[in-house]
Backbone of each chain as ProteinMPNN parsed JSONL, in Angstrom:
{"seq_chain_A": "MVLVVRGELRLTTGKVAAQVAHGAVMLARRIERESPARFADWWKNGQRKIVLEASTLSEMEELERSARARRIPTVWVEDAGLTEVPPGTRTCLALGPAQDFEIDPVTGGLPLL", "coords_chain_A": {"N_chain_A": [[26.56, -9.635, -33.29], [25.161, -7.314, -31.211], [21.858, -5.819, -29.48], [21.281, -4.15, -27.165], [17.914, -4.033, -25.87], [15.458, -0.995, -24.993], [14.262, -1.915, -22.125], [12.346, -0.53, -20.18], [10.383, 1.729, -21.888], [8.804, -0.283, -22.386], [7.781, -0.506, -25.471], [5.902, -1.442, -28.716], [5.684, -4.751, -30.096], [6.385, -4.654, -33.148], [7.452, -1.624, -32.595], [10.087, -2.43, -31.099], [11.62, -3.79, -33.21], [11.979, -2.174, -35.334], [13.27, -0.359, -33.9], [15.699, -1.63, -33.104], [16.733, -2.539, -35.861], [17.285, -0.704, -37.517], [19.44, -0.097, -35.31], [21.177, -1.657, -36.078], [21.531, -1.41, -39.215], [22.967, 0.531, -39.014], [24.908, 0.391, -37.55], [26.386, -2.063, -38.288], [26.574, -0.944, -41.144], [28.841, 1.184, -40.526], [31.039, -0.139, -39.391], [31.869, -1.23, -41.657], [32.695, -0.192, -42.498], [34.57, 1.533, -41.393], [35.854, -1.456, -40.197], [37.049, -3.132, -42.09], [38.128, -6.238, -41.869], [36.942, -7.082, -39.494], [33.758, -6.674, -40.533], [33.881, -8.361, -42.017], [34.419, -11.209, -41.659], [32.4, -11.035, -39.421], [30.553, -11.01, -41.104], [30.414, -12.691, -42.701], [30.252, -15.345, -41.05], [27.458, -15.194, -40.173], [25.96, -12.733, -39.527], [25.185, -12.682, -36.922], [23.102, -11.691, -34.781], [21.999, -10.829, -31.433], [19.626, -10.191, -29.731], [19.183, -8.164, -26.709], [17.638, -7.136, -23.267], [18.053, -4.386, -21.551], [16.741, -2.424, -18.111], [17.294, -0.058, -17.609], [17.797, 3.494, -18.798], [20.267, 4.136, -17.987], [21.815, 1.848, -17.083], [21.867, 1.314, -19.292], [24.108, 3.032, -20.206], [25.535, 2.411, -18.926], [26.759, 0.073, -20.277], [27.373, 0.533, -22.482], [29.958, 2.632, -21.496], [31.845, 0.284, -20.779], [31.515, -1.534, -23.331], [33.457, 1.015, -24.575], [35.372, 0.645, -23.154], [37.113, -1.785, -23.396], [37.357, -1.449, -26.319], [35.158, -2.405, -27.693], [32.844, -1.467, -30.584], [29.765, 0.717, -30.463], [26.744, 1.444, -31.01], [24.084, 3.796, -30.677], [20.734, 4.504, -30.921], [18.435, 7.049, -31.786], [15.052, 8.107, -31.173], [13.222, 9.17, -33.762], [10.608, 9.84, -32.586], [8.204, 9.883, -33.776], [5.926, 8.877, -32.906], [5.487, 6.697, -30.527], [7.271, 7.293, -28.652], [9.433, 10.24, -27.326], [11.204, 12.792, -28.877], [14.38, 11.786, -30.027], [14.906, 10.26, -27.454], [16.492, 7.711, -26.535], [16.098, 4.717, -27.759], [18.028, 1.676, -28.038], [20.195, 0.351, -27.952], [23.252, -0.303, -29.908], [25.936, -3.352, -30.457], [29.25, -4.024, -31.051], [30.183, -5.468, -33.91], [31.381, -9.24, -31.639], [33.953, -10.638, -31.172], [32.736, -13.866, -28.941], [34.139, -14.13, -25.99], [35.262, -11.614, -26.05], [32.404, -9.731, -25.8], [31.101, -11.203, -23.683], [31.727, -10.559, -21.28], [31.127, -7.612, -20.654], [27.85, -7.562, -21.964], [27.011, -9.903, -20.887], [25.118, -10.635, -18.971], [22.405, -10.459, -19.431], [18.753, -10.493, -20.011], [17.35, -11.917, -22.935], [15.27, -11.317, -25.197]], "CA_chain_A": [[26.181, -7.869, -32.723], [24.367, -7.424, -29.756], [21.52, -4.825, -29.868], [20.747, -4.419, -26.54], [16.62, -2.584, -26.335], [15.412, -0.277, -23.422], [12.677, -1.996, -21.832], [10.959, 0.561, -19.719], [9.725, 2.263, -22.069], [7.466, -0.418, -23.288], [7.595, -0.543, -26.998], [5.029, -3.114, -28.773], [6.366, -5.947, -31.23], [6.993, -3.535, -34.906], [8.88, -0.345, -32.994], [10.973, -3.135, -30.76], [11.747, -4.357, -34.307], [12.43, -0.796, -36.462], [14.78, 0.526, -33.851], [16.637, -2.694, -33.938], [16.996, -2.563, -36.707], [18.114, 0.62, -37.051], [21.4, 0.448, -34.725], [21.715, -2.89, -36.946], [22.629, -1.704, -40.319], [23.884, 1.724, -38.833], [26.793, -0.268, -36.708], [27.009, -2.673, -39.144], [27.295, 0.198, -42.148], [30.264, 1.806, -40.01], [31.643, -1.117, -39.122], [32.298, -2.21, -42.864], [33.529, 0.956, -43.943], [36.066, 1.834, -39.912], [37.096, -2.295, -39.898], [36.703, -4.361, -42.872], [38.502, -7.924, -41.847], [35.661, -7.428, -38.321], [32.983, -7.04, -41.062], [33.956, -9.298, -43.149], [34.39, -11.687, -40.489], [31.014, -11.582, -39.099], [28.834, -11.575, -42.561], [31.059, -15.099, -43.676], [29.75, -16.448, -40.21], [25.918, -14.766, -40.747], [25.774, -12.069, -39.611], [24.44, -12.923, -36.067], [22.096, -10.947, -34.067], [21.421, -11.406, -30.401], [18.828, -8.952, -29.156], [18.873, -8.365, -25.095], [16.486, -6.669, -22.843], [17.973, -3.605, -20.512], [15.847, -1.976, -17.773], [17.147, 1.729, -17.922], [18.764, 4.262, -19.946], [21.692, 4.72, -17.267], [22.523, 0.731, -16.857], [22.433, 1.177, -20.92], [25.053, 3.874, -20.905], [26.924, 2.162, -18.093], [27.13, -1.087, -20.975], [28.466, 1.177, -23.347], [31.179, 2.786, -21.164], [32.203, -0.807, -20.343], [32.102, -1.795, -23.525], [34.302, 1.625, -25.368], [36.896, 0.762, -22.347], [37.134, -2.509, -24.585], [37.33, -0.68, -27.507], [33.394, -2.494, -28.749], [31.957, -0.192, -30.914], [28.97, 1.034, -30.586], [25.875, 3.054, -31.933], [22.821, 4.817, -29.894], [19.118, 4.421, -31.565], [17.062, 7.328, -31.362], [14.176, 7.587, -32.079], [12.491, 10.441, -33.584], [10.007, 10.018, -31.513], [6.863, 10.131, -34.39], [4.647, 7.828, -32.904], [5.357, 6.031, -29.238], [8.302, 8.248, -26.934], [9.312, 11.386, -27.177], [11.726, 12.451, -29.711], [15.766, 12.246, -29.095], [14.385, 8.737, -26.926], [17.575, 6.302, -26.882], [15.801, 3.601, -26.957], [18.572, 0.704, -28.442], [21.909, 0.394, -27.577], [24.106, -1.75, -30.705], [27.544, -3.347, -29.855], [29.948, -5.248, -31.573], [30.309, -7.359, -33.832], [33.435, -8.685, -31.539], [33.928, -12.398, -30.274], [31.982, -14.036, -27.442], [35.645, -13.795, -25.041], [35.286, -9.94, -26.178], [31.693, -8.734, -24.92], [30.4, -11.714, -22.685], [31.848, -9.338, -20.155], [29.734, -6.532, -20.681], [26.25, -7.92, -21.889], [26.063, -11.529, -20.809], [23.949, -10.046, -17.708], [21.116, -9.492, -19.403], [17.96, -11.142, -20.643], [17.179, -12.503, -24.018], [14.284, -10.097, -25.305]], "C_chain_A": [[25.716, -8.213, -31.815], [23.58, -6.346, -30.085], [20.673, -5.542, -28.202], [19.169, -3.305, -26.638], [15.672, -2.46, -24.493], [14.274, 0.054, -22.944], [11.989, -1.453, -20.808], [10.493, 1.665, -20.361], [8.872, 1.004, -23.13], [6.724, -0.738, -24.298], [6.829, -0.983, -27.576], [6.504, -2.989, -29.934], [7.512, -5.091, -32.588], [8.149, -2.775, -34.131], [10.064, -1.039, -32.367], [12.321, -3.383, -31.962], [12.852, -3.466, -35.2], [13.314, 0.31, -35.409], [15.731, -0.823, -33.251], [17.633, -2.802, -35.223], [17.85, -1.484, -37.699], [19.588, 1.133, -36.117], [22.407, -0.667, -35.862], [22.503, -2.748, -37.835], [23.16, 0.115, -39.584], [25.005, 1.252, -37.884], [26.979, -1.786, -38.033], [27.807, -1.457, -40.537], [28.984, 0.778, -41.838], [31.166, 1.36, -40.122], [32.519, -1.86, -40.425], [33.396, -1.056, -43.912], [35.095, 1.139, -42.515], [36.378, 0.479, -40.301], [36.088, -3.475, -40.693], [36.875, -5.654, -42.439], [37.13, -8.178, -40.196], [34.497, -7.503, -39.488], [32.962, -8.265, -41.736], [33.768, -10.895, -42.437], [32.624, -12.173, -39.559], [29.753, -11.603, -40.475], [29.797, -12.514, -43.003], [30.401, -15.861, -42.102], [28.734, -16.265, -39.615], [25.159, -14.38, -40.003], [24.562, -11.51, -38.173], [24.447, -12.149, -35.291], [21.505, -11.472, -32.9], [20.387, -9.828, -30.167], [18.584, -9.228, -27.145], [18.39, -7.254, -24.524], [17.931, -5.801, -21.827], [17.102, -3.311, -19.634], [15.931, -0.217, -18.377], [17.674, 1.877, -18.534], [20.184, 4.251, -18.85], [21.879, 3.038, -17.082], [22.643, 0.384, -18.45], [24.544, 1.978, -20.797], [25.976, 3.521, -19.737], [27.716, 0.938, -19.074], [28.007, -0.125, -21.925], [29.847, 1.614, -22.558], [32.222, 1.23, -20.852], [32.766, -1.29, -21.852], [33.233, -0.805, -24.758], [35.337, 1.061, -24.667], [37.49, -1.107, -23.458], [37.282, -2.515, -25.635], [36.113, -2.385, -29.141], [33.204, -1.412, -29.396], [30.564, -0.021, -30.996], [28.084, 1.808, -30.935], [24.709, 3.581, -30.794], [21.59, 4.878, -31.321], [18.889, 5.517, -31.006], [16.262, 7.666, -32.295], [13.513, 9.333, -32.484], [11.362, 11.598, -33.276], [8.47, 11.082, -32.36], [5.199, 9.706, -33.144], [5.59, 7.591, -30.686], [6.438, 6.488, -28.241], [8.498, 9.321, -27.755], [10.429, 12.125, -27.715], [12.856, 13.075, -29.722], [15.516, 10.683, -28.363], [15.605, 7.913, -27.14], [16.847, 5.316, -26.358], [16.565, 2.288, -27.646], [20.151, 0.562, -28.621], [22.576, -0.75, -29.124], [25.569, -2.218, -30.623], [27.674, -4.256, -30.502], [29.862, -4.97, -33.242], [32.202, -7.547, -33.081], [32.595, -10.197, -31.017], [32.961, -12.78, -28.875], [32.807, -13.691, -26.273], [35.422, -12.013, -25.236], [33.628, -9.49, -25.237], [31.199, -9.743, -24.142], [30.704, -11.102, -21.483], [30.613, -7.885, -19.706], [28.347, -7.127, -20.588], [26.086, -9.554, -21.491], [25.578, -11.996, -19.901], [23.108, -10.181, -18.384], [20.383, -10.599, -20.37], [17.794, -11.577, -22.408], [16.417, -11.287, -23.81], [13.034, -11.549, -25.706]], "O_chain_A": [[25.755, -9.388, -31.451], [24.106, -5.61, -30.919], [19.998, -6.547, -27.977], [19.135, -2.211, -27.202], [15.419, -3.178, -23.525], [13.546, 1.047, -22.96], [10.912, -1.983, -20.532], [10.155, 2.628, -19.672], [8.442, 1.221, -24.262], [5.551, -1.109, -24.323], [6.324, -1.506, -26.582], [7.406, -2.251, -30.329], [8.722, -5.008, -32.803], [9.336, -2.884, -34.443], [11.154, -0.619, -32.756], [13.527, -3.239, -31.764], [13.977, -3.754, -35.607], [13.847, 1.365, -35.753], [16.835, -0.368, -32.952], [18.824, -3.056, -35.4], [18.846, -1.648, -38.404], [20.359, 2.091, -36.156], [23.568, -0.628, -36.269], [23.617, -3.264, -37.921], [24.025, 0.623, -40.297], [25.953, 1.985, -37.604], [28.095, -2.189, -38.363], [28.99, -1.227, -40.788], [29.957, 0.795, -42.591], [32.147, 1.845, -40.686], [33.43, -2.685, -40.35], [34.113, -0.974, -44.909], [36.284, 0.907, -42.735], [37.399, 0.584, -40.98], [35.143, -4.201, -40.386], [35.886, -6.381, -42.54], [36.588, -9.257, -39.956], [34.095, -8.666, -39.496], [32.002, -9.015, -41.914], [32.876, -11.631, -42.858], [32.057, -13.229, -39.275], [28.613, -12.041, -40.632], [29.5, -13.084, -44.054], [30.093, -17.049, -42.2], [28.595, -16.871, -38.552], [24.111, -14.902, -39.623], [23.681, -10.651, -38.146], [25.511, -11.693, -34.872], [20.662, -12.366, -32.982], [20.65, -8.672, -30.497], [18.027, -10.147, -26.544], [18.617, -6.219, -25.149], [18.802, -6.557, -21.397], [16.085, -3.894, -20.011], [15.214, 0.497, -19.077], [18.274, 0.996, -19.15], [21.236, 4.445, -19.458], [22.888, 3.259, -16.412], [23.313, -0.557, -18.876], [25.645, 1.56, -21.155], [27.013, 4.151, -19.526], [28.914, 0.708, -18.906], [29.236, -0.161, -21.985], [30.867, 1.019, -22.907], [33.435, 1.402, -20.734], [33.973, -1.483, -21.999], [33.794, -1.424, -25.663], [36.354, 0.866, -25.332], [38.47, -1.025, -24.199], [37.381, -3.611, -26.188], [36.194, -2.868, -30.27], [33.381, -0.336, -28.826], [30.069, -0.812, -31.799], [28.424, 2.954, -31.228], [25.313, 3.532, -29.723], [21.798, 5.282, -32.465], [18.996, 5.506, -29.779], [16.348, 7.666, -33.523], [13.4, 10.313, -31.748], [11.131, 12.801, -33.398], [7.928, 12.138, -32.035], [4.081, 10.135, -32.857], [6.08, 8.467, -29.973], [6.446, 6.052, -27.089], [7.868, 9.438, -28.806], [11.097, 12.304, -26.697], [12.963, 14.291, -29.564], [16.153, 9.824, -28.973], [15.585, 7.352, -28.236], [16.759, 4.959, -25.184], [15.671, 1.506, -27.971], [20.939, 0.749, -29.548], [22.226, -1.929, -29.18], [26.419, -1.336, -30.742], [26.872, -5.161, -30.731], [29.272, -3.933, -33.549], [33.286, -7.005, -33.299], [31.476, -10.604, -30.706], [32.611, -11.987, -28.0], [32.267, -12.938, -25.462], [35.492, -11.323, -24.219], [33.715, -8.982, -24.119], [30.408, -9.108, -23.443], [29.847, -11.143, -20.6], [29.782, -7.517, -18.876], [27.723, -7.235, -19.533], [25.119, -10.247, -21.805], [25.429, -13.194, -19.661], [22.27, -9.804, -17.566], [20.938, -11.341, -21.181], [18.812, -11.139, -22.944], [16.541, -10.459, -22.908], [11.852, -11.299, -25.943]]}, "seq_chain_B": "MVLVVRGELRLTTGKVAAQVAHGAVMLARRIERESPARFADWWKNGQRKIVLEASTLSEMEELERSARARRIPTVWVEDAGLTEVPPGTRTCLALGPAQDFEIDPVTGGLPLL", "coords_chain_B": {"N_chain_B": [[11.725, 1.65, -46.349], [10.173, -1.493, -46.011], [9.021, -3.837, -44.041], [8.119, -7.062, -43.676], [6.729, -9.194, -41.193], [6.393, -12.623, -40.773], [3.761, -13.52, -39.625], [2.175, -16.551, -39.106], [3.925, -18.182, -37.724], [4.391, -16.863, -35.306], [6.693, -15.669, -33.567], [8.713, -15.156, -31.055], [9.439, -12.208, -29.467], [11.84, -10.64, -29.448], [12.419, -12.707, -31.719], [11.431, -12.613, -33.538], [12.64, -9.378, -33.817], [14.897, -9.379, -34.684], [15.467, -10.837, -37.205], [13.582, -9.078, -38.396], [15.768, -7.168, -37.868], [18.327, -8.392, -39.801], [16.893, -8.547, -42.672], [16.659, -5.774, -43.329], [19.461, -4.935, -42.846], [20.251, -7.027, -45.24], [18.515, -5.859, -47.288], [19.503, -3.274, -47.2], [22.716, -2.728, -47.885], [22.429, -4.028, -50.483], [20.917, -2.697, -51.431], [22.728, -0.145, -51.482], [24.715, -0.378, -52.791], [23.361, -1.928, -55.543], [22.04, 0.749, -55.957], [22.463, 3.104, -56.169], [21.855, 5.76, -55.861], [19.029, 5.863, -54.827], [19.71, 4.823, -52.665], [20.354, 7.359, -51.398], [18.816, 8.485, -51.236], [17.228, 7.932, -49.172], [18.223, 6.95, -47.028], [19.01, 9.963, -45.734], [16.905, 10.464, -44.867], [16.145, 9.533, -43.573], [16.323, 6.78, -42.744], [13.983, 5.633, -43.518], [12.035, 2.928, -41.926], [8.977, 0.558, -41.255], [7.213, -1.625, -39.906], [5.284, -4.419, -40.657], [2.971, -7.101, -40.268], [2.214, -10.267, -41.952], [0.314, -13.407, -42.768], [0.629, -15.301, -43.535], [2.852, -17.802, -45.663], [2.316, -17.717, -48.033], [0.928, -15.759, -49.051], [2.691, -13.675, -48.3], [4.478, -14.802, -50.199], [3.198, -13.501, -52.819], [3.282, -10.608, -51.867], [6.049, -10.28, -53.043], [5.763, -11.112, -55.533], [4.158, -8.727, -56.161], [6.258, -7.153, -55.568], [8.219, -7.252, -57.188], [7.329, -6.775, -59.404], [6.567, -4.615, -59.903], [9.158, -2.982, -59.946], [10.405, -2.759, -57.551], [12.607, -3.346, -55.23], [13.76, -6.627, -53.189], [14.153, -8.455, -50.667], [14.608, -11.732, -48.707], [14.444, -12.947, -45.534], [15.891, -16.186, -44.728], [15.835, -18.564, -41.648], [18.563, -19.548, -39.799], [17.604, -21.667, -38.363], [18.075, -22.334, -35.383], [17.031, -22.243, -33.152], [13.978, -21.141, -32.708], [12.48, -21.914, -34.984], [12.647, -24.27, -38.343], [15.984, -25.103, -39.902], [16.534, -22.583, -42.871], [13.831, -21.788, -43.358], [11.256, -19.561, -44.334], [11.397, -16.19, -43.055], [10.689, -13.402, -42.974], [10.01, -10.411, -45.267], [11.775, -8.066, -46.429], [11.773, -5.618, -47.993], [11.762, -2.112, -50.789], [14.139, 0.434, -50.395], [11.7, 2.625, -51.268], [9.262, 5.214, -52.841], [6.549, 6.284, -50.796], [3.497, 6.318, -53.156], [4.493, 4.179, -54.222], [4.703, 1.907, -53.109], [2.485, 1.753, -51.132], [0.227, 0.375, -52.954], [1.11, -2.294, -52.606], [1.905, -2.938, -49.796], [0.311, -2.035, -48.549], [-2.174, -2.896, -47.156], [-1.734, -4.67, -45.1], [-1.716, -4.931, -41.488], [-0.042, -3.143, -39.19], [2.575, -4.434, -37.011]], "CA_chain_B": [[12.032, 0.163, -46.743], [9.464, -2.111, -45.61], [9.601, -5.434, -43.151], [6.866, -8.072, -43.184], [7.133, -10.488, -40.159], [5.632, -14.059, -41.169], [2.88, -14.085, -38.02], [2.064, -17.75, -38.706], [5.442, -18.371, -36.852], [4.569, -16.831, -33.806], [8.567, -15.54, -33.471], [9.209, -14.143, -29.747], [10.066, -10.377, -29.9], [13.897, -10.65, -29.531], [13.448, -13.261, -32.229], [11.415, -10.654, -34.69], [13.729, -8.046, -34.352], [16.975, -10.01, -34.799], [14.719, -11.628, -38.268], [13.914, -7.812, -38.919], [17.315, -6.493, -38.579], [18.405, -9.194, -40.965], [16.188, -8.342, -43.982], [17.169, -4.117, -42.91], [20.673, -4.869, -42.967], [20.575, -7.696, -45.838], [18.462, -5.263, -48.371], [20.426, -2.029, -47.238], [23.952, -2.86, -48.673], [22.652, -3.972, -51.744], [20.763, -1.249, -52.34], [23.416, 0.486, -51.552], [25.731, -1.174, -54.383], [23.368, -1.247, -56.604], [20.883, 1.866, -56.246], [23.215, 4.714, -55.019], [20.878, 6.994, -55.543], [17.71, 5.437, -54.164], [19.818, 4.34, -51.111], [21.006, 7.867, -50.639], [17.905, 9.671, -50.873], [16.577, 6.93, -48.169], [19.565, 7.289, -45.52], [19.153, 11.159, -45.836], [15.337, 10.729, -45.297], [16.04, 9.284, -41.92], [16.078, 4.956, -42.616], [12.519, 4.752, -42.507], [11.552, 1.418, -41.481], [7.946, 0.693, -41.075], [7.694, -2.954, -39.53], [4.543, -5.004, -41.556], [2.856, -8.521, -40.83], [0.981, -10.727, -43.036], [-0.225, -13.849, -42.216], [0.702, -16.796, -44.046], [4.365, -17.914, -46.616], [2.103, -17.381, -49.388], [0.881, -14.369, -48.754], [4.164, -13.349, -48.98], [4.957, -14.643, -51.633], [2.583, -12.856, -53.846], [3.509, -9.679, -52.732], [7.111, -10.66, -53.451], [5.749, -11.254, -56.919], [3.386, -7.728, -56.751], [6.393, -6.365, -55.406], [8.999, -7.45, -58.757], [6.385, -6.309, -60.575], [6.612, -2.391, -59.829], [10.991, -3.479, -59.807], [10.776, -2.802, -55.845], [13.693, -4.405, -54.565], [13.297, -7.69, -52.076], [14.804, -9.637, -49.549], [13.506, -12.328, -47.62], [15.47, -13.898, -44.57], [16.182, -17.662, -43.962], [16.275, -18.107, -40.416], [19.505, -20.417, -39.421], [17.34, -22.973, -37.238], [19.089, -23.05, -34.83], [16.076, -22.231, -32.364], [12.683, -21.324, -32.68], [11.98, -22.376, -36.302], [13.436, -24.997, -38.886], [17.03, -24.474, -40.752], [15.337, -22.372, -44.119], [12.919, -21.101, -42.997], [10.622, -18.065, -44.136], [10.923, -15.334, -41.781], [10.574, -11.847, -43.088], [10.229, -10.446, -46.691], [12.474, -7.07, -47.165], [11.514, -4.421, -49.219], [11.855, -1.359, -50.247], [13.623, 1.541, -50.233], [10.312, 3.177, -51.798], [8.752, 6.223, -52.118], [5.053, 5.868, -51.02], [2.949, 5.976, -53.683], [5.362, 2.899, -55.363], [4.939, 0.423, -52.408], [1.263, 1.488, -51.127], [-0.277, -0.652, -54.04], [1.911, -3.686, -52.659], [2.204, -3.777, -48.49], [-0.701, -1.239, -48.466], [-3.733, -3.293, -46.875], [-1.31, -4.821, -43.85], [-1.542, -3.986, -40.414], [0.901, -2.763, -38.425], [3.085, -5.163, -36.207]], "C_chain_B": [[10.982, -0.375, -45.778], [9.242, -4.069, -45.079], [8.314, -6.136, -42.996], [7.428, -9.28, -42.64], [5.873, -11.468, -41.322], [5.123, -13.779, -39.659], [2.888, -15.346, -38.129], [2.717, -18.432, -37.23], [5.465, -18.112, -35.575], [5.394, -16.489, -33.33], [7.846, -15.217, -31.814], [9.337, -12.355, -30.214], [11.522, -10.215, -30.152], [13.352, -11.468, -30.982], [12.888, -12.457, -33.717], [12.344, -10.083, -35.174], [14.751, -8.441, -34.603], [16.275, -10.517, -36.291], [14.757, -10.44, -38.883], [15.43, -6.986, -39.323], [18.818, -7.422, -39.976], [18.619, -8.644, -42.175], [16.853, -6.837, -43.598], [18.85, -3.859, -43.195], [21.26, -5.698, -45.02], [20.16, -6.293, -47.704], [18.954, -3.298, -48.881], [21.94, -1.366, -47.989], [23.391, -3.442, -49.736], [22.219, -3.205, -52.422], [21.47, -0.112, -52.231], [24.355, 0.41, -53.261], [25.133, -1.326, -55.659], [22.303, -0.033, -57.211], [21.68, 2.462, -55.128], [22.381, 5.642, -54.717], [19.503, 6.973, -54.379], [18.723, 4.696, -52.426], [20.093, 5.554, -50.254], [19.996, 8.542, -49.972], [17.107, 8.959, -49.179], [17.195, 7.31, -47.038], [19.092, 9.033, -45.605], [17.835, 11.548, -45.309], [14.921, 10.363, -43.983], [15.822, 7.301, -41.562], [15.092, 4.402, -42.428], [12.145, 3.814, -43.065], [10.58, 1.426, -40.801], [8.316, -1.79, -41.186], [5.969, -3.35, -39.263], [3.875, -6.165, -40.72], [2.07, -8.515, -41.359], [1.243, -11.96, -42.511], [0.249, -15.77, -42.317], [2.317, -16.455, -44.932], [3.934, -17.542, -47.64], [1.287, -16.188, -49.236], [2.098, -12.943, -49.167], [4.539, -13.419, -50.377], [4.557, -13.597, -52.894], [2.819, -11.212, -53.46], [4.953, -9.096, -52.793], [7.244, -10.645, -54.808], [4.985, -9.543, -57.468], [4.548, -6.829, -56.596], [7.626, -5.821, -57.085], [8.285, -6.833, -59.638], [6.411, -5.067, -61.563], [8.633, -2.54, -60.078], [11.306, -2.661, -58.659], [11.78, -3.812, -55.592], [13.702, -5.624, -52.927], [14.239, -8.31, -51.879], [14.887, -10.444, -49.156], [14.767, -12.979, -46.957], [14.683, -14.946, -44.266], [16.136, -17.635, -42.731], [17.141, -19.555, -40.388], [18.435, -21.437, -39.417], [17.387, -23.234, -36.593], [17.995, -23.295, -33.278], [14.257, -22.132, -31.868], [11.863, -22.496, -34.015], [12.606, -24.054, -36.747], [14.531, -24.395, -40.13], [16.428, -23.714, -42.36], [14.701, -21.868, -44.502], [12.315, -19.055, -43.464], [10.779, -17.258, -43.282], [9.724, -13.875, -41.614], [10.926, -11.761, -44.644], [10.945, -8.269, -46.673], [11.715, -5.896, -48.396], [11.456, -3.357, -49.577], [13.784, -0.39, -51.002], [12.491, 2.167, -51.259], [9.501, 3.841, -51.708], [6.631, 5.409, -52.14], [3.675, 5.017, -51.37], [3.945, 4.573, -54.7], [4.895, 1.916, -54.519], [3.346, 0.485, -51.831], [0.642, 0.17, -51.973], [0.498, -2.137, -53.454], [1.509, -4.344, -50.852], [0.877, -2.988, -47.79], [-1.579, -1.168, -47.546], [-2.626, -4.257, -46.125], [-1.476, -4.509, -42.633], [0.047, -4.39, -39.562], [1.658, -3.403, -37.086], [3.132, -4.633, -34.756]], "O_chain_B": [[10.856, 0.239, -44.719], [9.33, -5.116, -45.72], [7.492, -5.738, -42.171], [8.196, -10.101, -43.14], [5.018, -11.165, -42.154], [5.869, -13.799, -38.68], [3.634, -15.814, -37.269], [2.247, -18.921, -36.203], [6.158, -18.694, -34.741], [5.317, -16.869, -32.161], [6.644, -15.093, -31.578], [9.28, -11.71, -31.262], [12.095, -9.646, -31.081], [13.919, -10.839, -31.875], [13.543, -11.932, -34.618], [12.849, -10.071, -36.296], [15.668, -7.637, -34.77], [17.374, -10.666, -36.824], [15.585, -10.271, -39.778], [15.946, -6.499, -40.329], [19.769, -7.007, -40.639], [19.664, -8.32, -42.737], [18.069, -7.024, -43.642], [19.349, -2.829, -43.647], [22.123, -5.254, -45.776], [20.883, -5.984, -48.65], [18.888, -2.554, -49.859], [22.232, -0.249, -48.418], [24.38, -3.413, -50.467], [22.582, -2.845, -53.542], [21.049, 0.919, -52.756], [24.438, 1.02, -54.327], [25.728, -1.083, -56.709], [21.887, 0.127, -58.358], [21.662, 2.416, -53.898], [22.175, 6.219, -53.649], [19.16, 7.748, -53.487], [18.219, 4.235, -51.402], [20.158, 5.491, -49.026], [19.968, 9.022, -48.838], [16.57, 9.647, -48.311], [16.655, 7.972, -46.152], [18.042, 8.74, -45.034], [17.531, 12.739, -45.243], [13.885, 10.64, -43.379], [15.369, 6.738, -40.565], [14.834, 3.392, -41.773], [11.917, 3.642, -44.263], [10.652, 2.046, -39.74], [8.948, -2.635, -41.82], [5.331, -2.962, -38.284], [4.842, -6.314, -39.973], [1.243, -7.629, -41.569], [2.238, -12.027, -41.79], [0.212, -16.799, -41.643], [2.873, -15.357, -44.944], [4.713, -17.012, -48.431], [1.618, -15.803, -50.357], [2.219, -11.932, -49.859], [4.789, -12.621, -51.28], [5.33, -13.058, -53.687], [2.647, -10.407, -54.376], [5.208, -7.899, -52.666], [8.28, -10.339, -55.399], [5.087, -9.108, -58.615], [4.435, -5.749, -57.177], [7.785, -4.771, -57.709], [8.776, -6.37, -60.667], [6.355, -4.692, -62.734], [9.023, -1.516, -60.64], [12.297, -1.931, -58.657], [11.634, -5.019, -55.788], [13.644, -5.196, -51.774], [15.087, -8.707, -52.678], [16.034, -10.24, -48.757], [15.774, -13.408, -47.52], [13.535, -15.009, -43.824], [16.427, -16.507, -42.335], [16.625, -20.58, -40.834], [18.309, -22.108, -40.442], [16.952, -24.366, -36.379], [18.123, -24.243, -32.503], [13.588, -22.768, -31.053], [11.063, -23.429, -33.937], [12.944, -24.89, -35.909], [14.23, -23.584, -41.006], [15.798, -24.528, -43.034], [14.621, -21.406, -45.64], [12.716, -17.943, -43.122], [10.104, -17.607, -42.313], [8.784, -13.493, -40.917], [11.69, -12.506, -45.258], [10.151, -7.39, -47.01], [11.305, -5.857, -49.556], [10.891, -2.81, -48.63], [14.353, -0.79, -52.018], [12.869, 1.915, -52.403], [8.705, 3.648, -50.789], [5.926, 4.677, -52.834], [3.051, 4.087, -50.858], [3.748, 4.342, -55.893], [4.6, 0.878, -55.111], [2.743, -0.581, -51.955], [0.67, -0.959, -51.482], [0.274, -3.119, -54.161], [1.088, -5.458, -50.54], [0.479, -3.286, -46.663], [-1.956, -0.122, -47.017], [-2.545, -5.129, -46.99], [-1.339, -3.286, -42.6], [0.797, -5.357, -39.426], [1.338, -2.863, -36.027], [3.637, -5.315, -33.865]]}, "name": "protein", "num_of_chains": 2, "seq": "MVLVVRGELRLTTGKVAAQVAHGAVMLARRIERESPARFADWWKNGQRKIVLEASTLSEMEELERSARARRIPTVWVEDAGLTEVPPGTRTCLALGPAQDFEIDPVTGGLPLLMVLVVRGELRLTTGKVAAQVAHGAVMLARRIERESPARFADWWKNGQRKIVLEASTLSEMEELERSARARRIPTVWVEDAGLTEVPPGTRTCLALGPAQDFEIDPVTGGLPLL"}
């Protein structure tokens, strides 16, 4: 599973962690229902999570299009906007879980956060 | 749900986010199975996640004892230790989900991360 954080928002560490956790829980729950084999494979291999950073929302939208074209599941995290950003702001894109060869062409160029 | 990060480890932002996400996924999954009503209540109220910081492992162990005494679910995150810390290092304690009045006596004194 890859979690891409929107760098331009300059969120605090705690806020970043909460957004990434929202994305991970939503995506894990969806995959467990929709693709049990994919979920089981990910779970037994240590529930791997990679946190990366993209600069802008448009960069993240391009990642989502690229993932969809490869049939990799995606989930957007939108913040309720009670603290650091306006309501509905997209803060994180969760993708996968997928094998490295599937997801590297999508997110392989992004830096670790 | 409250996620308590172990401050003394001085993890990077990406590492903190991954540990918090591990804790959130493990705890959410367990609660969905063991306490469906508690899970449903948390889910429909926005899956709230609060990320706090404790200084030391012994402080976190005391939090866990206090939570258990109040029948609040807890999960430890232990890192596989491939990058920043030795294998098996406890990096995060996930607690809840719970009502504020239940969990505030346990974690109310900790700073936001």
